[in-house]
Short mmCIF file of the C-alpha atoms (twelve columns), coordinates in Angstrom:
data_MODEL
# 
_entry.id   MODEL 
# 
loop_
_atom_site.group_PDB 
_atom_site.id 
_atom_site.type_symbol 
_atom_site.label_atom_id 
_atom_site.label_alt_id 
_atom_site.label_comp_id 
_atom_site.label_asym_id 
_atom_site.label_seq_id 
_atom_site.Cartn_x 
_atom_site.Cartn_y 
_atom_site.Cartn_z 
_atom_site.pdbx_PDB_model_num 
ATOM 1   C CA . MET A 1   -1.154  14.810  -14.414 1 
ATOM 2   C CA . ILE A 2   1.545   14.156  -17.090 1 
ATOM 3   C CA . LYS A 3   0.406   11.049  -19.049 1 
ATOM 4   C CA . GLN A 4   3.039   8.720   -20.895 1 
ATOM 5   C CA . ASN A 5   2.424   5.251   -21.893 1 
ATOM 6   C CA . TRP A 6   4.888   2.530   -21.867 1 
ATOM 7   C CA . ASN A 7   4.766   0.303   -24.715 1 
ATOM 8   C CA . ILE A 8   6.513   -2.934  -25.638 1 
ATOM 9   C CA . ASN A 9   5.893   -5.102  -28.505 1 
ATOM 10  C CA . GLU A 10  6.083   -8.636  -28.305 1 
ATOM 11  C CA . ASP A 11  9.454   -9.536  -29.585 1 
ATOM 12  C CA . GLU A 12  10.678  -6.850  -27.045 1 
ATOM 13  C CA . LYS A 13  8.977   -8.651  -24.137 1 
ATOM 14  C CA . ASN A 14  9.967   -11.953 -25.113 1 
ATOM 15  C CA . ARG A 15  13.556  -10.628 -25.433 1 
ATOM 16  C CA . ILE A 16  13.684  -9.176  -22.043 1 
ATOM 17  C CA . LEU A 17  11.924  -12.302 -20.372 1 
ATOM 18  C CA . ASN A 18  14.482  -14.553 -21.752 1 
ATOM 19  C CA . LEU A 19  17.664  -11.858 -20.677 1 
ATOM 20  C CA . HIS A 20  19.979  -13.818 -18.454 1 
ATOM 21  C CA . GLU A 21  18.255  -16.871 -18.220 1 
ATOM 22  C CA . SER A 22  21.168  -18.992 -18.952 1 
ATOM 23  C CA . ALA A 23  23.814  -17.203 -17.373 1 
ATOM 24  C CA . THR A 24  21.486  -17.061 -13.964 1 
ATOM 25  C CA . LYS A 25  20.719  -20.482 -14.353 1 
ATOM 26  C CA . ARG A 26  24.291  -21.335 -14.259 1 
ATOM 27  C CA . MET A 27  25.646  -19.175 -11.650 1 
ATOM 28  C CA . TYR A 28  22.570  -20.715 -9.256  1 
ATOM 29  C CA . LEU A 29  23.362  -24.356 -9.998  1 
ATOM 30  C CA . SER A 30  27.002  -23.676 -8.971  1 
ATOM 31  C CA . GLU A 31  26.073  -22.629 -5.740  1 
ATOM 32  C CA . GLN A 32  25.449  -25.940 -3.833  1 
ATOM 33  C CA . ASN A 33  25.770  -24.702 -0.312  1 
ATOM 34  C CA . GLU A 34  23.179  -22.011 -0.679  1 
ATOM 35  C CA . VAL A 35  20.727  -21.739 2.471   1 
ATOM 36  C CA . GLU A 36  17.151  -23.003 1.341   1 
ATOM 37  C CA . PRO A 37  17.294  -23.546 -2.006  1 
ATOM 38  C CA . THR A 38  13.650  -24.232 -2.194  1 
ATOM 39  C CA . SER A 39  12.516  -21.000 -0.726  1 
ATOM 40  C CA . TYR A 40  10.901  -18.204 -2.380  1 
ATOM 41  C CA . TYR A 41  8.439   -15.576 -2.574  1 
ATOM 42  C CA . GLU A 42  5.049   -15.582 -4.246  1 
ATOM 43  C CA . ILE A 43  2.764   -12.505 -4.792  1 
ATOM 44  C CA . ASP A 44  -0.741  -13.865 -3.361  1 
ATOM 45  C CA . GLY A 45  -3.293  -15.040 -6.106  1 
ATOM 46  C CA . THR A 46  -0.791  -14.457 -9.120  1 
ATOM 47  C CA . GLY A 47  1.250   -17.646 -8.862  1 
ATOM 48  C CA . LEU A 48  4.202   -15.438 -9.218  1 
ATOM 49  C CA . LYS A 49  7.547   -16.289 -7.673  1 
ATOM 50  C CA . PHE A 50  10.619  -14.682 -6.653  1 
ATOM 51  C CA . LYS A 51  14.022  -15.067 -5.195  1 
ATOM 52  C CA . VAL A 52  15.510  -11.568 -3.022  1 
ATOM 53  C CA . ARG A 53  19.406  -12.075 -2.510  1 
ATOM 54  C CA . ASP A 54  21.378  -9.091  -0.919  1 
ATOM 55  C CA . GLY A 55  18.510  -6.932  -1.672  1 
ATOM 56  C CA . LYS A 56  18.115  -7.734  -5.040  1 
ATOM 57  C CA . LEU A 57  14.731  -9.136  -6.980  1 
ATOM 58  C CA . TYR A 58  14.727  -12.046 -9.149  1 
ATOM 59  C CA . TYR A 59  11.808  -13.507 -11.131 1 
ATOM 60  C CA . ALA A 60  12.168  -17.136 -10.284 1 
ATOM 61  C CA . ILE A 61  11.117  -20.621 -11.754 1 
ATOM 62  C CA . VAL A 62  10.840  -24.069 -10.046 1 
ATOM 63  C CA . ASP A 63  12.976  -26.678 -11.282 1 
ATOM 64  C CA . GLU A 64  11.010  -29.390 -9.777  1 
ATOM 65  C CA . VAL A 65  13.793  -32.229 -11.281 1 
ATOM 66  C CA . ASN A 66  16.305  -30.722 -9.119  1 
ATOM 67  C CA . ASP A 67  13.835  -29.717 -6.247  1 
ATOM 68  C CA . MET A 68  15.094  -26.102 -6.355  1 
ATOM 69  C CA . VAL A 69  13.564  -22.052 -7.121  1 
ATOM 70  C CA . ILE A 70  16.005  -20.735 -9.836  1 
ATOM 71  C CA . PRO A 71  16.159  -17.253 -10.089 1 
ATOM 72  C CA . LYS A 72  15.383  -16.402 -13.574 1 
ATOM 73  C CA . ILE A 73  15.578  -12.974 -14.698 1 
ATOM 74  C CA . PHE A 74  17.499  -10.381 -12.788 1 
ATOM 75  C CA . MET A 75  14.547  -7.195  -11.656 1 
ATOM 76  C CA . ASN A 76  16.614  -5.086  -9.030  1 
ATOM 77  C CA . GLY A 77  13.228  -4.229  -7.108  1 
ATOM 78  C CA . ASP A 78  14.861  -1.055  -5.234  1 
ATOM 79  C CA . VAL A 79  12.160  1.067   -6.186  1 
ATOM 80  C CA . SER A 80  14.377  4.402   -5.249  1 
ATOM 81  C CA . ASP A 81  16.224  3.271   -8.535  1 
ATOM 82  C CA . PHE A 82  12.977  3.619   -10.882 1 
ATOM 83  C CA . LYS A 83  13.907  6.844   -12.782 1 
ATOM 84  C CA . VAL A 84  12.312  8.534   -15.875 1 
ATOM 85  C CA . ASP A 85  13.982  11.166  -18.350 1 
ATOM 86  C CA . SER A 86  12.486  14.255  -17.097 1 
ATOM 87  C CA . GLU A 87  12.134  15.429  -21.023 1 
ATOM 88  C CA . THR A 88  10.645  12.388  -23.038 1 
ATOM 89  C CA . PHE A 89  9.027   10.781  -19.902 1 
ATOM 90  C CA . GLU A 90  10.543  7.146   -20.726 1 
ATOM 91  C CA . LEU A 91  12.116  5.077   -18.244 1 
ATOM 92  C CA . LYS A 92  15.924  5.832   -18.139 1 
ATOM 93  C CA . LEU A 93  18.550  3.286   -19.337 1 
ATOM 94  C CA . PRO A 94  20.248  1.760   -18.355 1 
ATOM 95  C CA . ASN A 95  17.652  1.145   -15.273 1 
ATOM 96  C CA . LYS A 96  18.918  -1.663  -13.579 1 
ATOM 97  C CA . GLY A 97  16.542  -4.314  -14.273 1 
ATOM 98  C CA . PHE A 98  13.201  -2.342  -14.187 1 
ATOM 99  C CA . GLU A 99  12.627  -2.840  -17.896 1 
ATOM 100 C CA . ASN A 100 12.375  -6.413  -17.013 1 
ATOM 101 C CA . SER A 101 10.426  -5.756  -14.096 1 
ATOM 102 C CA . ILE A 102 7.788   -3.630  -16.427 1 
ATOM 103 C CA . ALA A 103 7.594   -6.660  -18.938 1 
ATOM 104 C CA . ILE A 104 7.060   -9.395  -16.365 1 
ATOM 105 C CA . ALA A 105 4.260   -7.185  -14.640 1 
ATOM 106 C CA . ASP A 106 2.832   -6.496  -18.138 1 
ATOM 107 C CA . ASP A 107 2.739   -10.493 -19.089 1 
ATOM 108 C CA . PHE A 108 0.873   -11.240 -15.701 1 
ATOM 109 C CA . TYR A 109 -1.193  -8.272  -16.342 1 
ATOM 110 C CA . ALA A 110 -4.693  -10.529 -16.114 1 
ATOM 111 C CA . GLU A 111 -3.493  -12.355 -13.060 1 
ATOM 112 C CA . ILE A 112 -2.771  -9.179  -10.839 1 
ATOM 113 C CA . ASN A 113 -5.800  -7.281  -12.038 1 
ATOM 114 C CA . ALA A 114 -7.782  -10.462 -10.861 1 
ATOM 115 C CA . ALA A 115 -5.937  -10.602 -7.585  1 
ATOM 116 C CA . PRO A 116 -7.356  -7.866  -4.990  1 
ATOM 117 C CA . ASN A 117 -4.333  -8.015  -3.165  1 
ATOM 118 C CA . ALA A 118 -1.637  -7.802  -5.569  1 
ATOM 119 C CA . LYS A 119 -3.353  -5.188  -7.444  1 
ATOM 120 C CA . PRO A 120 -2.386  -1.113  -6.490  1 
ATOM 121 C CA . GLN A 121 -5.205  1.013   -6.014  1 
ATOM 122 C CA . ASN A 122 -4.216  3.119   -8.999  1 
ATOM 123 C CA . TYR A 123 -3.854  0.147   -11.712 1 
ATOM 124 C CA . ASN A 124 -5.780  1.341   -14.737 1 
ATOM 125 C CA . ASN A 125 -4.744  4.979   -15.356 1 
ATOM 126 C CA . THR A 126 -1.328  5.276   -14.550 1 
ATOM 127 C CA . ASP A 127 2.059   5.554   -16.351 1 
ATOM 128 C CA . PHE A 128 3.947   2.528   -15.619 1 
ATOM 129 C CA . THR A 129 3.251   -0.753  -13.598 1 
ATOM 130 C CA . PHE A 130 6.296   -2.960  -12.085 1 
ATOM 131 C CA . ILE A 131 7.286   -5.316  -9.586  1 
ATOM 132 C CA . GLY A 132 9.462   -4.071  -6.797  1 
ATOM 133 C CA . LEU A 133 10.383  -4.701  -3.431  1 
ATOM 134 C CA . LEU A 134 8.351   -3.146  -0.533  1 
ATOM 135 C CA . SER A 135 10.301  -0.059  0.524   1 
ATOM 136 C CA . ASN A 136 10.191  1.711   3.601   1 
ATOM 137 C CA . TYR A 137 10.510  5.184   2.181   1 
ATOM 138 C CA . LYS A 138 7.390   7.543   3.229   1 
ATOM 139 C CA . GLN A 139 6.765   8.918   0.201   1 
ATOM 140 C CA . ILE A 140 6.035   5.777   -1.838  1 
ATOM 141 C CA . GLY A 141 4.142   4.002   0.871   1 
ATOM 142 C CA . THR A 142 5.462   2.810   4.486   1 
ATOM 143 C CA . PRO A 143 3.519   -0.672  5.183   1 
ATOM 144 C CA . ARG A 144 1.621   -0.698  7.706   1 
ATOM 145 C CA . ASP A 145 3.487   -3.938  9.077   1 
ATOM 146 C CA . PRO A 146 7.096   -3.058  8.948   1 
ATOM 147 C CA . LYS A 147 8.038   -6.840  8.817   1 
ATOM 148 C CA . MET A 148 6.865   -6.805  5.029   1 
ATOM 149 C CA . ILE A 149 9.605   -4.298  4.043   1 
ATOM 150 C CA . GLY A 150 11.679  -6.003  1.285   1 
ATOM 151 C CA . ARG A 151 9.195   -8.341  -0.016  1 
ATOM 152 C CA . PRO A 152 7.904   -8.154  -3.858  1 
ATOM 153 C CA . ILE A 153 4.971   -6.324  -4.400  1 
ATOM 154 C CA . VAL A 154 3.261   -4.532  -7.392  1 
ATOM 155 C CA . TYR A 155 3.882   -1.050  -8.147  1 
ATOM 156 C CA . THR A 156 1.898   1.276   -10.189 1 
ATOM 157 C CA . ALA A 157 3.437   4.521   -10.923 1 
ATOM 158 C CA . SER A 158 2.180   8.130   -12.624 1 
ATOM 159 C CA . ILE A 159 4.481   11.171  -13.518 1 
ATOM 160 C CA . LEU A 160 2.820   14.173  -11.715 1 
ATOM 161 C CA . GLN A 161 3.150   18.015  -10.886 1 
ATOM 162 C CA . GLN A 162 3.383   19.325  -7.325  1 
ATOM 163 C CA . ASP A 163 4.598   22.599  -5.799  1 
ATOM 164 C CA . VAL A 164 8.479   22.490  -5.153  1 
ATOM 165 C CA . LYS A 165 7.632   23.369  -1.555  1 
ATOM 166 C CA . ARG A 166 5.405   20.590  -0.741  1 
ATOM 167 C CA . LEU A 167 7.663   18.044  -2.772  1 
ATOM 168 C CA . LYS A 168 10.593  19.227  -0.126  1 
ATOM 169 C CA . GLU A 169 8.464   18.589  2.546   1 
ATOM 170 C CA . LEU A 170 7.770   15.166  1.768   1 
ATOM 171 C CA . GLY A 171 11.424  14.667  1.309   1 
ATOM 172 C CA . LEU A 172 12.376  14.441  -2.022  1 
ATOM 173 C CA . THR A 173 15.380  16.134  -3.370  1 
ATOM 174 C CA . GLN A 174 16.066  18.415  -6.579  1 
ATOM 175 C CA . SER A 175 17.229  15.878  -9.269  1 
ATOM 176 C CA . GLU A 176 21.099  16.324  -10.364 1 
ATOM 177 C CA . ASP A 177 20.950  14.280  -13.568 1 
ATOM 178 C CA . GLY A 178 17.773  15.571  -15.074 1 
ATOM 179 C CA . THR A 179 15.665  12.363  -14.048 1 
ATOM 180 C CA . ILE A 180 12.987  11.982  -12.284 1 
ATOM 181 C CA . SER A 181 12.338  9.222   -9.456  1 
ATOM 182 C CA . PRO A 182 9.882   8.688   -6.304  1 
ATOM 183 C CA . LEU A 183 12.533  10.545  -4.579  1 
ATOM 184 C CA . THR A 184 13.845  13.419  -6.909  1 
ATOM 185 C CA . TYR A 185 12.237  15.956  -8.980  1 
ATOM 186 C CA . VAL A 186 13.137  18.068  -11.651 1 
ATOM 187 C CA . LYS A 187 12.000  21.964  -11.215 1 
ATOM 188 C CA . LYS A 188 9.694   23.516  -14.095 1 
ATOM 189 C CA . GLY A 189 8.775   26.891  -12.860 1 
ATOM 190 C CA . GLY A 190 7.154   26.755  -9.395  1 
ATOM 191 C CA . ASN A 191 6.623   23.192  -9.760  1 
ATOM 192 C CA . GLY A 192 8.287   19.950  -9.455  1 
ATOM 193 C CA . ILE A 193 7.889   16.774  -11.721 1 
ATOM 194 C CA . TYR A 194 8.191   13.645  -10.035 1 
ATOM 195 C CA . ILE A 195 7.200   9.948   -9.922  1 
ATOM 196 C CA . GLN A 196 4.285   8.899   -7.425  1 
ATOM 197 C CA . LEU A 197 4.290   5.350   -6.622  1 
ATOM 198 C CA . TYR A 198 1.069   3.414   -5.318  1 
ATOM 199 C CA . PRO A 199 1.977   0.215   -3.802  1 
ATOM 200 C CA . SER A 200 -0.575  -2.749  -3.673  1 
ATOM 201 C CA . ALA A 201 -1.580  -4.265  -0.205  1 
ATOM 202 C CA . GLY A 202 1.578   -6.266  -0.251  1 
ATOM 203 C CA . HIS A 203 0.158   -9.635  0.397   1 
ATOM 204 C CA . THR A 204 3.269   -11.895 -0.248  1 
ATOM 205 C CA . SER A 205 3.797   -14.946 1.044   1 
ATOM 206 C CA . TYR A 206 7.005   -16.765 1.905   1 
ATOM 207 C CA . TYR A 207 7.818   -20.339 1.578   1 
ATOM 208 C CA . SER A 208 10.779  -21.730 3.014   1 
ATOM 209 C CA . GLY A 209 10.787  -25.042 1.446   1 
ATOM 210 C CA . GLU A 210 11.128  -26.710 4.958   1 
ATOM 211 C CA . PRO A 211 8.629   -29.603 5.960   1 
ATOM 212 C CA . LYS A 212 5.371   -27.848 8.217   1 
ATOM 213 C CA . GLU A 213 4.823   -28.910 11.172  1 
ATOM 214 C CA . THR A 214 1.703   -30.725 12.274  1 
ATOM 215 C CA . PRO A 215 -1.053  -27.955 13.499  1 
ATOM 216 C CA . LYS A 216 -1.289  -27.410 17.311  1 
ATOM 217 C CA . GLU A 217 -4.632  -27.253 18.617  1 
ATOM 218 C CA . THR A 218 -3.904  -24.155 20.658  1 
ATOM 219 C CA . PRO A 219 -6.108  -20.989 21.005  1 
ATOM 220 C CA . GLU A 220 -4.955  -17.950 18.900  1 
ATOM 221 C CA . GLU A 221 -5.767  -14.511 19.578  1 
ATOM 222 C CA . ILE A 222 -7.672  -12.765 16.867  1 
ATOM 223 C CA . PRO A 223 -7.214  -8.810  17.565  1 
ATOM 224 C CA . PHE A 224 -9.133  -7.044  15.222  1 
ATOM 225 C CA . GLU A 225 -9.370  -3.295  14.462  1 
ATOM 226 C CA . LEU A 226 -10.449 -1.208  11.620  1 
ATOM 227 C CA . ASN A 227 -8.154  2.103   11.801  1 
ATOM 228 C CA . ILE A 228 -8.176  4.552   8.726   1 
ATOM 229 C CA . GLU A 229 -6.728  7.790   8.284   1 
ATOM 230 C CA . SER A 230 -8.706  10.592  6.730   1 
ATOM 231 C CA . PRO A 231 -11.651 8.109   6.016   1 
ATOM 232 C CA . PHE A 232 -14.413 10.405  5.320   1 
ATOM 233 C CA . LYS A 233 -14.844 12.904  2.148   1 
ATOM 234 C CA . PHE A 234 -14.793 16.552  2.956   1 
ATOM 235 C CA . ASN A 235 -17.487 17.823  4.914   1 
ATOM 236 C CA . GLU A 236 -19.588 14.685  4.096   1 
ATOM 237 C CA . VAL A 237 -20.482 11.207  6.289   1 
ATOM 238 C CA . TYR A 238 -19.416 9.283   3.586   1 
ATOM 239 C CA . LEU A 239 -16.013 7.192   3.047   1 
ATOM 240 C CA . THR A 240 -14.049 7.893   0.505   1 
ATOM 241 C CA . ASP A 241 -13.429 5.399   -2.174  1 
ATOM 242 C CA . GLU A 242 -10.032 3.745   -0.671  1 
ATOM 243 C CA . ALA A 243 -11.633 3.562   2.673   1 
ATOM 244 C CA . GLN A 244 -14.902 2.114   1.609   1 
ATOM 245 C CA . LYS A 245 -12.968 -0.740  0.353   1 
ATOM 246 C CA . GLU A 246 -11.197 -1.400  3.587   1 
ATOM 247 C CA . PHE A 247 -14.797 -1.111  5.335   1 
ATOM 248 C CA . THR A 248 -16.399 -3.634  3.063   1 
ATOM 249 C CA . ASP A 249 -13.174 -5.885  3.871   1 
ATOM 250 C CA . PHE A 250 -13.907 -5.239  7.170   1 
ATOM 251 C CA . ILE A 251 -17.557 -6.237  7.164   1 
ATOM 252 C CA . LYS A 252 -16.321 -9.397  5.481   1 
ATOM 253 C CA . SER A 253 -14.036 -10.261 8.384   1 
ATOM 254 C CA . ILE A 254 -16.784 -9.829  10.806  1 
ATOM 255 C CA . LYS A 255 -19.185 -12.191 9.186   1 
ATOM 256 C CA . THR A 256 -16.390 -14.761 9.019   1 
ATOM 257 C CA . ASN A 257 -14.850 -14.433 12.656  1 
ATOM 258 C CA . TYR A 258 -17.566 -13.114 14.683  1 
ATOM 259 C CA . ALA A 259 -20.759 -14.556 13.980  1 
ATOM 260 C CA . ASN A 260 -21.165 -15.665 17.356  1 
ATOM 261 C CA . ALA A 261 -19.276 -12.904 19.390  1 
ATOM 262 C CA . THR A 262 -20.837 -10.383 21.731  1 
ATOM 263 C CA . GLY A 263 -20.146 -7.044  23.494  1 
ATOM 264 C CA . ASP A 264 -20.086 -3.671  23.010  1 
ATOM 265 C CA . VAL A 265 -18.065 -1.655  20.091  1 
ATOM 266 C CA . GLN A 266 -17.008 2.063   20.054  1 
ATOM 267 C CA . VAL A 267 -17.371 3.188   16.830  1 
ATOM 268 C CA . ILE A 268 -15.150 6.807   16.974  1 
ATOM 269 C CA . SER A 269 -14.956 9.209   14.539  1 
ATOM 270 C CA . SER A 270 -12.639 12.214  15.153  1 
ATOM 271 C CA . ALA A 271 -11.705 15.711  13.687  1 
ATOM 272 C CA . SER A 272 -8.150  17.455  13.449  1 
ATOM 273 C CA . ILE A 273 -7.786  20.909  14.523  1 
ATOM 274 C CA . ASP A 274 -6.549  22.597  11.622  1 
ATOM 275 C CA . GLU A 275 -7.775  26.172  12.382  1 
ATOM 276 C CA . ASP A 276 -8.924  28.176  15.485  1 
ATOM 277 C CA . PRO A 277 -11.578 25.940  16.901  1 
ATOM 278 C CA . GLU A 278 -13.124 29.096  18.608  1 
ATOM 279 C CA . GLY A 279 -13.445 30.689  15.211  1 
ATOM 280 C CA . LYS A 280 -16.962 31.274  13.909  1 
ATOM 281 C CA . LEU A 281 -18.065 30.006  10.218  1 
ATOM 282 C CA . LYS A 282 -20.834 31.827  8.407   1 
ATOM 283 C CA . THR A 283 -23.443 30.056  10.175  1 
ATOM 284 C CA . GLY A 284 -22.349 31.473  13.285  1 
ATOM 285 C CA . GLN A 285 -21.510 28.324  14.648  1 
ATOM 286 C CA . LYS A 286 -17.937 27.779  16.237  1 
ATOM 287 C CA . ARG A 287 -15.622 25.702  14.152  1 
ATOM 288 C CA . LYS A 288 -15.253 23.187  17.120  1 
ATOM 289 C CA . ASP A 289 -18.656 22.698  17.935  1 
ATOM 290 C CA . TYR A 290 -19.347 22.282  13.914  1 
ATOM 291 C CA . ASN A 291 -16.599 19.437  13.915  1 
ATOM 292 C CA . MET A 292 -17.899 17.871  16.952  1 
ATOM 293 C CA . ASP A 293 -21.511 17.457  15.220  1 
ATOM 294 C CA . LEU A 294 -20.084 15.914  12.076  1 
ATOM 295 C CA . SER A 295 -18.202 13.452  13.889  1 
ATOM 296 C CA . LYS A 296 -21.323 12.312  15.873  1 
ATOM 297 C CA . LYS A 297 -22.905 12.055  12.514  1 
ATOM 298 C CA . ARG A 298 -20.476 10.352  11.029  1 
ATOM 299 C CA . ALA A 299 -20.038 7.700   13.463  1 
ATOM 300 C CA . GLU A 300 -23.499 7.268   13.588  1 
ATOM 301 C CA . THR A 301 -23.829 6.497   9.753   1 
ATOM 302 C CA . ILE A 302 -21.012 4.137   10.331  1 
ATOM 303 C CA . ALA A 303 -22.863 2.649   12.998  1 
ATOM 304 C CA . SER A 304 -26.076 2.272   11.151  1 
ATOM 305 C CA . LEU A 305 -24.109 0.984   8.182   1 
ATOM 306 C CA . LEU A 306 -22.891 -1.959  10.330  1 
ATOM 307 C CA . LYS A 307 -26.214 -2.784  11.838  1 
ATOM 308 C CA . ASN A 308 -27.574 -3.079  8.548   1 
ATOM 309 C CA . SER A 309 -24.956 -4.758  7.011   1 
ATOM 310 C CA . LEU A 310 -24.550 -7.740  9.697   1 
ATOM 311 C CA . PRO A 311 -28.093 -9.011  10.273  1 
ATOM 312 C CA . GLY A 312 -27.666 -11.796 12.882  1 
ATOM 313 C CA . ILE A 313 -24.385 -10.317 14.480  1 
ATOM 314 C CA . LYS A 314 -24.604 -10.213 18.509  1 
ATOM 315 C CA . LEU A 315 -22.341 -7.119  18.358  1 
ATOM 316 C CA . ASN A 316 -23.818 -3.763  19.452  1 
ATOM 317 C CA . PHE A 317 -22.025 -0.758  17.789  1 
ATOM 318 C CA . ILE A 318 -22.329 2.400   19.598  1 
ATOM 319 C CA . PRO A 319 -21.456 5.879   18.023  1 
ATOM 320 C CA . ASN A 320 -18.939 7.813   19.315  1 
ATOM 321 C CA . GLY A 321 -18.180 10.953  17.846  1 
ATOM 322 C CA . ILE A 322 -15.341 12.909  19.838  1 
ATOM 323 C CA . GLY A 323 -14.612 16.080  17.563  1 
ATOM 324 C CA . GLU A 324 -11.313 17.631  17.476  1 
ATOM 325 C CA . THR A 325 -8.460  16.198  18.870  1 
ATOM 326 C CA . ASP A 326 -4.829  15.652  18.557  1 
ATOM 327 C CA . GLN A 327 -4.516  12.754  20.594  1 
ATOM 328 C CA . PHE A 328 -3.438  10.053  17.617  1 
ATOM 329 C CA . ALA A 329 -0.499  12.666  16.736  1 
ATOM 330 C CA . LYS A 330 0.343   14.791  19.455  1 
ATOM 331 C CA . GLY A 331 0.853   18.131  19.065  1 
ATOM 332 C CA . LYS A 332 -0.265  18.563  15.188  1 
ATOM 333 C CA . LYS A 333 -2.450  21.099  15.686  1 
ATOM 334 C CA . TRP A 334 -3.451  24.485  14.881  1 
ATOM 335 C CA . PRO A 335 -1.534  27.061  15.038  1 
ATOM 336 C CA . ASP A 336 1.813   25.157  15.601  1 
ATOM 337 C CA . VAL A 337 0.945   23.224  12.616  1 
ATOM 338 C CA . THR A 338 -1.058  24.457  9.382   1 
ATOM 339 C CA . ASP A 339 -0.112  21.408  7.046   1 
ATOM 340 C CA . GLU A 340 -3.108  19.237  6.798   1 
ATOM 341 C CA . ASN A 341 -1.252  16.608  5.571   1 
ATOM 342 C CA . GLN A 342 0.769   16.545  9.019   1 
ATOM 343 C CA . THR A 343 -2.747  16.723  11.025  1 
ATOM 344 C CA . ALA A 344 -4.322  13.895  8.988   1 
ATOM 345 C CA . PRO A 345 -3.486  10.975  11.562  1 
ATOM 346 C CA . ASN A 346 -6.143  12.844  13.656  1 
ATOM 347 C CA . ARG A 347 -8.763  12.711  11.184  1 
ATOM 348 C CA . ARG A 348 -10.038 8.679   12.018  1 
ATOM 349 C CA . LEU A 349 -12.771 6.379   12.113  1 
ATOM 350 C CA . ILE A 350 -11.695 3.308   14.813  1 
ATOM 351 C CA . ILE A 351 -13.610 0.518   15.150  1 
ATOM 352 C CA . LYS A 352 -12.185 -2.086  17.690  1 
ATOM 353 C CA . LEU A 353 -13.937 -5.381  18.224  1 
ATOM 354 C CA . PRO A 354 -13.299 -7.508  21.016  1 
ATOM 355 C CA . GLN A 355 -10.316 -10.321 21.374  1 
ATOM 356 C CA . ILE A 356 -11.874 -13.825 20.152  1 
ATOM 357 C CA . MET A 357 -10.074 -17.224 20.439  1 
ATOM 358 C CA . LYS A 358 -9.794  -19.673 17.390  1 
ATOM 359 C CA . GLN A 359 -8.490  -23.027 17.444  1 
ATOM 360 C CA . GLN A 360 -5.068  -23.604 15.292  1 
# 
């Protein structure tokens, strides 16, 4: 990894945070017919408020006197525009608003760091931190819920090197202007230098400014499922750090929502087919048999963790290791597919709880 710090002094940060304020406010106040002038997005747990207009992102403030939310600073937000000079590893200027985004993220560092859902997983050891609009580009983090695309969230970014062949497989193209981005790379020997983005969980609330309706006493179903891709450390029964965080949150939610629920719950662990299933390992065991045994041990470990972590919960967790499969990504298996990144969806931990009802 190539490390480059983005340092900004206090005077420059203040200059950026006040950039365009007067002009933007005049522009906004002149648009008296704008729909929902009190609407805004807020990144949960941070107090950061934003307007999104025509695909552009603005840091916003609340004008309580005029009952408006005013876009204060232009930030762009389109992460495909986030570009860095491949020689100096500095943010490429003009960068269409990302200098503002970096300054605001820096100014709210403490709030972002304290909000688990706002903070990207890679936060402390990265080259840049900024706020952008959640993208639908696969290589920079497709959100689980498509409805979240276009909402402001926190990103961190690292400058990395990767084999050019792999970058092309991810859909990146070679840069024409010497800049690197989440979508382009600059070739250096057999490798390419590019930008890797790490999005946060994307917990952003939308406030329309309209009066809230009186809650109705109608039941709401709560479908509840943990479904993690490539959750285990290589050849081990233990979860990766990322999967462990999801698993911990999953346990907390069970305690909150399933205190009185009953029923059998399958704990499914599966493996992908990356080599000849009939091929023998050094131990003499067939690969498919080894993967079946490992899947069973993983499922048993997770089921045991659930039982030990949830005393008093009446759910019955049943381990179910299913071994090698391509049922989660049909056709993604050896010998047609040899890229383990493509077969990754078949490496799964799935725990699907029974649906329950709650009153709104």
